[in-house]
C-alpha positions as CSV (number, residue, x, y, z in Angstrom):
1,M,-38.6,159.3,16.5
2,S,-35.1,157.6,16.0
3,E,-34.9,159.2,12.4
4,R,-32.8,162.4,12.6
5,I,-33.6,165.2,10.1
6,L,-31.4,168.4,9.5
7,F,-32.6,171.3,8.1
8,V,-30.3,174.1,6.8
9,D,-31.5,177.6,5.9
10,D,-30.5,181.2,6.6
11,D,-34.0,182.1,7.5
12,L,-34.5,181.6,11.1
13,N,-38.3,181.9,10.8
14,V,-38.5,179.0,8.2
15,L,-36.4,176.9,10.6
16,T,-38.7,177.7,13.8
17,A,-41.8,176.9,11.6
18,I,-40.4,173.6,10.2
19,K,-39.2,172.4,13.8
20,R,-42.7,173.3,15.2
21,Q,-44.4,171.3,12.3
22,L,-42.2,168.0,12.7
23,R,-41.4,168.0,16.2
24,K,-43.8,165.0,17.0
25,L,-42.6,163.2,14.0
26,Y,-38.9,163.4,13.8
27,D,-35.7,164.5,15.8
28,V,-35.3,167.6,13.9
29,S,-31.9,169.6,14.1
30,T,-31.3,173.1,12.5
31,A,-28.4,175.1,11.0
32,E,-28.4,178.8,10.0
33,N,-25.8,178.3,7.2
34,G,-23.9,175.6,5.3
35,Q,-20.8,175.6,7.3
36,A,-22.8,174.9,10.5
37,G,-24.8,172.2,8.9
38,L,-21.4,170.5,7.7
39,D,-20.1,170.7,11.3
40,L,-23.3,169.1,12.6
41,I,-22.9,166.3,10.1
42,V,-19.2,165.6,11.0
43,H,-19.4,165.7,14.9
44,A,-23.2,164.6,15.5
45,E,-24.8,161.3,15.1
46,P,-25.7,160.3,11.5
47,F,-28.7,162.0,10.1
48,T,-31.3,160.1,8.0
49,V,-32.3,163.2,5.6
50,V,-30.8,166.5,5.0
51,V,-32.8,169.3,3.7
52,A,-31.1,172.6,2.4
53,D,-32.2,175.8,1.0
54,M,-30.6,176.7,-2.1
55,N,-29.7,180.5,-1.7
56,M,-27.3,180.7,1.5
57,P,-24.5,183.2,2.2
58,G,-21.2,181.3,1.8
59,I,-21.9,177.7,0.9
60,D,-25.0,177.5,-1.3
61,G,-27.3,174.7,-1.3
62,I,-25.8,172.7,-4.2
63,Q,-22.3,173.3,-2.7
64,F,-23.5,172.1,0.6
65,L,-25.3,168.8,-0.4
66,R,-22.7,167.9,-2.6
67,Q,-20.3,167.8,0.4
68,V,-22.7,166.2,2.3
69,K,-22.7,163.5,-0.3
70,E,-19.0,163.0,0.3
71,I,-19.2,163.1,4.0
72,A,-22.2,161.0,4.5
73,P,-23.2,159.3,1.3
74,E,-25.8,157.1,2.8
75,T,-27.8,160.3,4.1
76,V,-30.7,161.1,1.9
77,R,-30.4,165.0,0.5
78,M,-33.2,167.2,-0.4
79,M,-33.6,170.8,-1.5
80,L,-35.9,173.4,-0.3
81,T,-36.0,176.6,-2.3
82,G,-37.8,179.5,-4.0
83,Q,-39.4,179.2,-7.6
84,S,-36.7,181.5,-9.0
85,D,-34.1,179.0,-8.5
86,M,-36.0,176.2,-10.3
87,E,-33.4,175.9,-13.1
88,V,-30.3,175.6,-10.9
89,A,-32.1,173.1,-8.7
90,V,-33.3,170.8,-11.4
91,D,-29.7,170.7,-12.7
92,A,-28.5,169.7,-9.3
93,V,-31.3,167.0,-9.2
94,N,-30.2,165.7,-12.6
95,E,-26.5,165.4,-11.5
96,G,-27.7,162.8,-9.1
97,S,-26.8,164.7,-5.8
98,I,-30.4,165.5,-4.4
99,F,-33.2,162.9,-3.9
100,R,-36.2,165.4,-3.7
101,F,-36.7,169.2,-4.8
102,L,-39.2,171.1,-2.8
103,T,-40.4,174.6,-3.5
104,K,-41.2,177.4,-1.1
105,P,-43.8,177.7,0.5
106,C,-43.9,174.1,0.8
107,P,-47.2,172.6,2.3
108,T,-47.0,170.7,5.4
109,D,-48.4,167.4,3.7
110,V,-45.9,167.7,0.9
111,L,-43.0,168.2,3.3
112,V,-44.3,165.3,5.5
113,N,-44.6,162.9,2.5
114,S,-41.2,163.8,1.1
115,L,-39.5,163.2,4.3
116,A,-41.4,159.9,4.7
117,A,-39.9,158.9,1.2
118,G,-36.5,160.0,2.3
119,V,-36.8,158.1,5.3
120,E,-37.6,154.8,3.4
121,Q,-35.2,155.6,0.8
122,Y,-32.4,155.7,3.7
123,R,-33.6,152.4,5.1
124,L,-33.3,150.8,1.7
125,I,-29.8,152.0,1.3
126,T,-28.7,151.0,4.8
127,A,-30.5,147.6,4.6
128,E,-28.8,146.9,1.1
129,K,-25.5,147.9,2.5
130,E,-25.8,145.7,5.6
131,L,-27.0,142.7,3.5
132,L,-24.0,143.1,1.2
133,E,-21.5,143.5,4.1
134,K,-22.8,140.4,5.9
135,T,-23.0,138.4,2.5
136,L,-19.4,139.5,1.8
137,S,-18.0,138.7,5.3
138,G,-19.9,135.5,5.3
139,S,-18.7,134.5,1.7
140,V,-14.9,135.4,3.0
141,K,-15.4,133.3,6.0
142,V,-16.6,130.2,4.2
143,L,-13.7,130.3,1.8
144,S,-11.3,130.7,4.6
145,D,-12.9,127.9,6.5
146,V,-12.8,125.6,3.4
147,L,-9.0,126.2,3.2
148,A,-8.5,125.8,6.9
149,L,-10.2,122.2,6.7
150,T,-8.8,121.1,3.5
151,R,-5.3,122.6,3.4
152,T,-4.0,123.2,7.0
153,K,-0.4,124.3,6.1
154,S,-1.9,126.6,3.4
155,F,-4.2,128.1,5.9
156,G,-1.4,128.6,8.3
157,H,0.9,130.2,5.4
158,A,-2.1,132.5,4.7
159,Q,-2.6,133.6,8.3
160,R,1.2,134.5,8.8
161,V,1.2,136.2,5.3
162,R,-1.7,138.2,6.6
163,R,-0.2,139.4,9.6
164,L,3.0,140.4,7.8
165,V,1.1,142.1,5.2
166,K,-0.9,144.2,8.1
167,E,2.4,145.3,9.4
168,L,3.7,146.3,6.0
169,I,0.4,148.2,5.5
170,A,1.1,150.2,8.8
171,S,4.6,150.7,8.0
172,L,3.6,152.1,4.5
173,K,0.8,154.2,6.1
174,I,-1.8,152.8,3.7
175,T,-5.2,153.8,5.0
176,D,-7.7,152.0,2.5
177,F,-6.5,148.4,2.8
178,W,-9.6,146.1,3.5
179,E,-9.1,144.6,-0.2
180,I,-5.4,143.7,0.5
181,D,-6.4,142.4,3.9
182,V,-9.1,140.0,2.3
183,A,-6.7,139.2,-0.4
184,A,-4.1,138.0,2.1
185,M,-6.6,136.0,4.1
186,L,-7.7,134.2,0.7
187,S,-4.3,134.2,-1.0
188,Q,-3.8,130.3,-0.8
189,I,-7.7,129.4,-1.6
190,G,-6.4,128.3,-5.0
191,C,-4.1,125.7,-3.3
192,V,-7.2,123.4,-2.7
193,T,-6.5,122.1,-6.3
194,V,-2.8,121.3,-5.5
195,P,-2.0,118.0,-4.0
196,D,-0.8,117.9,-0.5
197,E,2.6,116.3,-1.4
198,V,3.3,118.9,-3.9
199,L,2.6,121.7,-1.3
200,L,4.8,120.1,1.3
201,K,7.7,120.1,-1.2
202,I,7.1,123.8,-2.1
203,Y,7.0,124.9,1.5
204,K,10.0,123.0,2.5
205,G,12.0,124.3,-0.4
206,A,12.5,120.8,-1.8
207,E,13.1,120.1,-5.5
208,V,9.9,119.9,-7.6
209,T,9.3,118.6,-11.3
210,R,8.2,121.0,-13.9
211,D,4.8,119.7,-13.7
212,E,4.6,120.2,-10.0
213,R,5.8,123.7,-10.3
214,Q,3.1,124.7,-12.8
215,M,0.5,122.9,-10.5
216,F,1.5,125.4,-7.8
217,L,2.0,128.6,-10.0
218,A,-1.5,128.1,-11.4
219,H,-3.2,128.4,-7.8
220,P,-3.3,132.3,-8.0
221,A,-5.3,132.2,-11.2
222,I,-7.5,129.5,-9.9
223,G,-8.1,131.5,-6.5
224,A,-8.8,134.6,-8.5
225,E,-11.5,132.7,-10.6
226,L,-13.1,131.4,-7.4
227,I,-13.3,134.9,-5.8
228,Q,-14.0,137.3,-8.8
229,S,-17.8,136.4,-8.9
230,I,-18.3,137.5,-5.4
231,P,-19.9,141.1,-5.3
232,R,-17.3,143.7,-4.3
233,L,-14.2,141.4,-4.6
234,E,-13.1,142.0,-8.0
235,N,-10.3,144.1,-6.9
236,V,-9.3,141.3,-4.2
237,A,-9.4,138.8,-7.1
238,K,-7.2,140.9,-9.1
239,I,-4.7,141.2,-6.2
240,I,-4.5,137.4,-5.9
241,E,-4.2,136.8,-9.5
242,Y,-0.9,139.0,-9.5
243,Q,0.4,137.8,-6.0
244,E,3.3,135.7,-7.6
245,K,4.1,138.6,-10.1
246,G,7.7,140.0,-9.7
247,F,8.2,143.7,-9.8
248,D,10.3,143.2,-12.8
249,G,7.3,141.7,-14.7
250,S,8.6,138.0,-14.2
251,G,6.3,135.2,-12.7
252,V,2.7,134.8,-13.3
253,P,0.5,135.9,-15.0
254,Q,2.9,135.9,-18.0
255,D,1.9,139.3,-19.4
256,D,3.4,142.9,-19.9
257,V,2.4,144.1,-16.4
258,K,5.2,145.1,-14.2
259,G,6.4,147.7,-11.8
260,E,3.7,150.0,-10.2
261,K,1.2,148.6,-12.7
262,I,0.8,145.5,-10.6
263,P,-1.7,146.2,-8.0
264,L,-0.4,147.4,-4.7
265,G,-1.8,144.5,-2.8
266,A,0.0,142.1,-5.0
267,R,3.2,143.8,-4.4
268,L,2.8,143.4,-0.6
269,L,1.6,139.9,-1.0
270,K,4.6,138.9,-3.2
271,I,7.2,139.8,-0.6
272,A,5.3,138.4,2.2
273,L,4.5,135.2,0.5
274,D,8.2,134.7,-0.4
275,F,9.4,135.7,3.1
276,D,7.1,133.2,4.8
277,Q,7.8,130.5,2.3
278,L,11.5,130.9,2.6
279,G,11.0,130.8,6.4
280,M,9.0,127.6,6.3
281,S,12.0,126.0,4.6
282,G,14.5,127.0,7.3
283,G,16.4,130.0,8.4
284,G,15.9,132.8,10.7
285,Q,14.3,136.3,9.7
286,V,17.5,138.1,8.9
287,K,18.7,135.3,6.8
288,V,15.5,135.2,4.9
289,L,15.6,139.0,4.4
290,Q,19.0,138.7,3.0
291,K,17.9,136.0,0.7
292,L,15.2,138.4,-0.5
293,M,17.5,141.3,-0.8
294,R,19.8,139.1,-3.3
295,R,16.9,139.0,-5.6
296,A,15.6,142.6,-5.1
297,S,14.3,143.0,-8.7
298,L,11.4,140.9,-7.7
299,Y,10.1,143.4,-5.2
300,D,8.7,147.0,-5.1
301,P,11.7,149.1,-3.5
302,R,9.3,150.8,-1.1
303,V,7.8,147.5,0.0
304,M,11.3,145.9,0.7
305,E,12.3,148.9,2.7
306,A,9.0,148.6,4.7
307,L,9.8,144.8,5.4
308,R,13.3,145.7,6.6
309,T,11.7,148.1,9.1
310,V,9.2,145.5,10.2
311,I,11.8,142.9,10.7
312,A,14.0,145.2,12.7
313,E,11.0,145.7,15.1
314,Q,10.2,142.1,15.2
315,L,13.6,141.2,16.4
316,I,12.9,142.6,20.0
317,Y,10.2,139.6,20.4
318,E,11.2,136.5,22.4
319,V,9.3,133.2,23.1
320,K,7.5,132.9,26.5
321,S,6.2,129.6,28.0
322,I,2.6,130.0,29.2
323,T,-0.1,127.3,30.1
324,V,-2.8,126.5,27.8
325,D,-5.4,128.0,30.1
326,E,-3.5,131.4,29.9
327,L,-3.6,131.2,26.2
328,R,-5.8,133.8,24.4
329,P,-7.2,134.4,21.0
330,G,-4.8,136.5,18.9
331,A,-1.7,135.2,20.5
332,I,1.2,134.1,18.0
333,L,2.8,130.9,18.7
334,G,6.6,131.2,19.1
335,A,7.2,127.4,18.8
336,G,5.2,124.6,17.2
337,V,2.7,122.6,19.3
338,K,3.6,119.1,19.2
339,T,1.8,115.9,20.6
340,K,3.6,114.0,23.5
341,E,4.5,111.4,20.5
342,G,6.5,114.3,18.7
343,A,3.8,114.9,15.9
344,L,3.5,118.5,14.7
345,L,0.0,119.7,15.5
346,V,0.1,123.4,15.0
347,P,3.4,125.1,13.3
348,K,5.2,128.0,14.8
349,G,3.9,131.5,13.9
350,H,0.4,130.2,13.9
351,E,-2.3,132.8,15.2
352,V,-4.5,131.4,17.8
353,T,-8.2,131.6,16.8
354,V,-11.0,130.8,19.1
355,T,-11.5,127.4,17.5
356,L,-7.8,126.5,17.8
357,L,-7.8,127.7,21.3
358,W,-10.6,125.3,22.4
359,R,-8.9,122.4,20.3
360,L,-5.6,123.0,22.2
361,R,-7.4,123.1,25.6
362,N,-9.3,120.0,24.9
363,F,-6.0,118.1,23.7
364,A,-4.4,119.4,26.9
365,K,-7.2,117.9,29.0
366,I,-6.9,114.5,27.6
367,G,-3.1,114.5,27.7
368,V,-2.6,114.7,23.9
369,I,-0.3,117.7,24.2
370,P,1.8,119.1,27.1
371,N,0.0,122.0,29.3
372,T,2.4,124.6,28.1
373,V,2.9,126.4,24.7
374,G,5.4,129.1,23.6
375,V,3.9,132.2,22.5
376,L,5.8,135.5,21.2
377,V,5.9,138.3,23.7
378,R,7.5,141.9,23.3
379,S,10.7,142.7,25.4
380,D,8.3,144.3,27.9
381,G,6.8,140.8,28.4
382,A,3.4,141.6,26.9
383,L,1.8,138.9,24.8
384,D,1.8,139.6,21.1
385,A,-2.0,139.5,20.4
386,Q,-3.2,140.9,17.1
387,N,-5.6,143.8,17.1
388,E,-8.3,142.8,14.7
């Protein structure tokens, strides 16, 4: 009886009869009008099937079910109505808003079979969604892990960029941002085709040849091509393709797209990528921000202003020394972790993952690294852990 069914009808006798008929089969709720039904859908646990009468005062059946579709798109919607409403109800079915159309008086066996079909439809919808989400998240994780294993510096670059993009998103009050977040995570996946020595030159701001520059500038297109075949990541691929595109139309790809025609996610990535890359080549946050402002035509003015706000807030952070045992996933390294011989193991600004945490603990136990690390803390002394 885990399936929850909602019946909405202004006839109390109909609701009482239906609840009596189905009480042993389903968890049945009822509402005497459309607004009461919508209130239940918004505030109660999800319903598997919603069945509504056509003719109700205020919100009629079609209007009600259309709103149900917007609020709870996975809930299966049915209509139960009189013969006189046939033409209107058929129109509603043809519009795709309703799964089944039942006429009054509806025999119990017909109602039960229709509800069973609705429950099965709901299970198919939710199972497909779960499978797609797991496939999607698994694909993203595999690609991110490949980058972490093959291009450590690029992976760290992407991690820092992702954090900055999250802060820009919060500053700009963007609500639907999952595609932007995934694009930031995978922004450097195309770098698997760029030689390490070329990437190192780029990140350090060293002089590169024309061919080396072209190698690097090709990575957004390569990354987009790798990603676009994954279901639901088409927009993510487009963001990555345009992440090196200037707001003024300069950069790659070399086309006529500029300004707000560039995907918003790409505009966020552009400024975050440049900010982090300049930071890798030396200079504090304020100096890097000043450099970006001197070439402001490359960036969306709204995003630039958001970056100014974010950087101003970050200036209240300081580096605190803690033991490796005190380190937790999500903490941000305020100083690079080096071996006792002086070799850089993890760069400054890297977010501590579960895997990295175990690695650092193991290295500390065998004496490869010191037992203390520097992490970013706020002025109140709280560790700067990211909210995933």
